[in-house]
C-alpha positions as MATLAB code, in Angstrom:
seq = 'XXXXXXXXXXXXXXXXXXXXXXXXXXXXXXXXXXXXXXXXXXXXXXXXXXXXXXXXXXXXX';
ca = [
      12.727  -27.764   -8.358;
      15.611  -29.773   -7.044;
      16.480  -30.082   -3.377;
      18.306  -26.739   -3.205;
      18.644  -24.487   -0.194;
      19.252  -21.405   -2.350;
      17.780  -20.382   -5.687;
      19.717  -18.536   -8.362;
      18.319  -16.058  -10.871;
      17.526  -18.725  -13.463;
      15.621  -20.785  -10.884;
      13.510  -17.773   -9.892;
      12.885  -16.787  -13.531;
      11.782  -20.319  -14.438;
       9.736  -20.734  -11.265;
       7.740  -17.533  -11.867;
       7.839  -17.504  -15.679;
       9.506  -14.099  -15.816;
      12.572  -12.585  -17.447;
      16.033  -12.824  -15.896;
      16.287   -9.040  -15.246;
      12.975   -9.139  -13.373;
      14.160  -12.157  -11.379;
      17.266  -10.179  -10.378;
      15.024   -7.378   -9.083;
      12.985   -9.844   -7.024;
      16.087  -11.494   -5.565;
      17.540   -8.082   -4.713;
      14.298   -7.079   -2.969;
      14.089  -10.304   -0.970;
      17.762  -10.078   -0.002;
      17.261   -6.461    1.111;
      14.420   -7.638    3.370;
      16.594  -10.424    4.793;
      19.517   -8.034    5.354;
      17.293   -5.650    7.311;
      16.315   -8.590    9.542;
      20.000   -9.248   10.188;
      20.517  -12.256    7.927;
      23.558  -12.784    5.754;
      22.718  -12.779    2.037;
      24.526  -13.766   -1.144;
      24.141  -11.576   -4.207;
      22.248  -13.350   -7.004;
      20.887  -16.059   -4.703;
      17.950  -16.224   -2.327;
      16.893  -18.703    0.332;
      14.420  -21.181   -1.144;
      12.457  -21.240    2.112;
      12.147  -17.450    2.258;
      11.275  -17.256   -1.438;
       8.472  -19.806   -1.065;
       7.204  -18.054    2.056;
       6.983  -14.728    0.222;
       5.469  -16.204   -2.947;
       3.038  -18.675   -1.392;
       2.683  -17.320    2.131;
       4.522  -20.331    3.530;
       2.413  -22.901    1.682;
       4.354  -24.767   -1.006;
       2.592  -25.822   -4.165;
];
């Protein structure tokens, strides 16, 4: 993946090898978690750092 700070739905779908609708569900779930922690979120995008932390437990591949 490029040097992006935020991932869009196509990035997440490609990264995980899943469909776009499933990627939307994952982004929505992660953004809900971030919102509950008081962070500002953008619909359809997720923080790359937070995504990698949730997918890999903070260890990047």
